[in-house]
Each structure stands twice: as C-alpha cells, then as structure tokens.
C-alpha positions in Angstrom: -6.9 -75.2 -12.3 -4.2 -73.0 -13.8 -5.4 -70.0 -11.9 -4.6 -71.7 -8.6 -0.9 -71.3 -9.4 0.9 -68.1 -8.5 1.3 -65.6 -11.2 -0.4 -62.8 -12.9 -3.1 -63.4 -15.5 -5.3 -61.3 -17.8 -8.8 -62.6 -18.3 -10.8 -61.5 -21.3 -14.2 -62.0 -19.6 -17.3 -62.0 -21.7 -20.3 -60.0 -20.3 -23.7 -61.6 -19.9 -24.9 -60.4 -23.3 -22.0 -62.0 -25.0 -23.3 -65.5 -24.0 -26.6 -64.8 -25.7 -24.7 -64.3 -29.0 -23.4 -67.9 -29.0 -24.9 -70.3 -31.5 -27.7 -72.2 -29.6 -26.4 -75.7 -30.4 -22.9 -74.7 -29.1 -24.4 -73.1 -25.9 -26.5 -76.2 -25.2 -23.6 -78.5 -25.8 -21.2 -76.7 -23.5 -23.5 -75.3 -20.7 -26.7 -77.3 -20.5 -25.2 -80.7 -20.5 -22.4 -79.7 -18.1 -19.7 -80.7 -20.4 -16.8 -79.9 -18.1 -14.0 -80.7 -20.6 -15.5 -78.3 -23.2 -16.3 -75.7 -20.7 -12.8 -75.7 -19.3 -11.4 -75.4 -22.8 -13.7 -72.5 -23.5 -12.8 -70.7 -20.3 -9.0 -71.3 -20.7 -9.2 -69.7 -24.2 -10.0 -66.4 -22.4 -7.0 -66.4 -20.1 -3.5 -65.1 -20.9 -0.6 -65.6 -18.6 0.4 -62.0 -18.7 -1.2 -60.0 -15.9 0.2 -56.7 -17.0 -2.0 -56.3 -20.0 -3.7 -53.2 -18.7 -4.1 -49.6 -19.6 -1.0 -47.9 -20.9 1.0 -51.1 -21.1 -1.5 -52.7 -23.4 -1.9 -49.6 -25.5 1.9 -49.3 -25.8 2.0 -52.8 -27.3 -0.8 -52.1 -29.7 0.3 -50.2 -32.8 -2.1 -48.8 -35.4 -2.4 -51.2 -38.3 -0.5 -53.9 -36.5 -2.2 -56.7 -34.5 -0.9 -58.2 -31.3 -1.4 -62.0 -31.0 -1.6 -63.5 -27.5 -1.5 -67.2 -26.7 -4.0 -68.3 -24.0 -3.7 -70.9 -21.4 -5.9 -73.1 -23.5 -3.6 -72.9 -26.5 -5.9 -70.5 -28.4 -4.8 -67.3 -30.1 -6.4 -64.0 -29.3 -5.7 -61.2 -31.8 -5.9 -57.6 -30.4 -6.1 -54.5 -32.6 -6.5 -50.8 -31.8 -9.0 -49.1 -34.1 -10.2 -45.5 -33.5 -9.4 -45.7 -29.8 -11.1 -49.1 -29.2 -9.4 -52.4 -28.6 -10.9 -55.2 -30.6 -10.3 -58.8 -29.8 -10.6 -61.6 -32.4 -10.6 -65.3 -31.4 -9.1 -68.0 -33.5 -12.5 -69.0 -34.8 -12.9 -65.5 -36.3 -15.3 -64.1 -33.6 -14.6 -60.4 -33.1 -15.5 -58.4 -30.1 -14.3 -55.3 -28.3 -13.2 -54.5 -24.8 -16.2 -52.8 -23.0 -14.5 -52.1 -19.7 -10.8 -52.2 -19.2 -8.4 -52.8 -16.3 -10.6 -54.4 -13.7 -7.9 -55.0 -11.1 -7.8 -58.4 -9.3 -5.5 -60.0 -6.8 -3.8 -62.2 -9.4 -4.1 -60.0 -12.5 -6.5 -58.0 -14.6 -9.9 -58.5 -16.2 -10.7 -57.0 -19.6 -14.5 -57.2 -20.0 -15.5 -58.1 -23.6 -18.8 -58.2 -25.5 -18.1 -61.7 -27.1 -17.3 -65.2 -26.1 -14.2 -66.4 -28.1 -15.0 -70.0 -29.1 -12.0 -72.3 -29.7 -11.6 -73.4 -33.3 -11.1 -77.1 -32.5 
C-alpha cells in the first residue's frame, strides 16, 4: 500500500535462494497459509523510504567500523555495515546477509538485491 504513494524508496529485496534459508515453520506460516498481515509486515520490513540509497551515496554514508541503521516502512531496523568492500545488512532479529547486486534502478527508487530475508523480531 505504501508504495502506491509518490516518493522514492529503497527495497532490500531477497533473492530466491534467500527464501529457502527461512525456518520451515515460519515459511509455512507466512506463505503457505496466505497470512496477508504477516506477509505485509515481512515485506514492509525490507522497504526504506529513502530512494537515494545507491552506489556512491550509500557508500558515502557507510564508514568503516560504523554501522548505519535505517528504519523501514514496517518499523523494523536494518543495520548496514561496510566490510572489505561488501555491504552487509542485519535485520532486527539478527539475521545477517549481504547485498548481492546493487543499484537496480526502478521508477520509484532503487532495489538492493540481498541473500537473506530479514524477519521482523515481533
């Protein structure tokens, strides 16, 4: 729903393999039973209302040994760190992944493809 409004967003989008890393009971609860409320919360915890988190601008905000914490539309926190040239993302439940493909330009923002699904802590 939030993406229907004007503005620029950054989506930290999990790749297909990331979904296979989810605990089976969680995956069944959210996806197989079509639990729309939980699915919406999960998805909104991957979207940041800052569409300029790309390339040089993102790297300029990331300093070695200093994490950048972003608030998502779902109220979750994503912590970004730069380590040895790779951007790592940690969700509020402690799941850590990395950006596999950066700066996929979209009409209303940017996609950063990640290797993990960042589950809300609830």
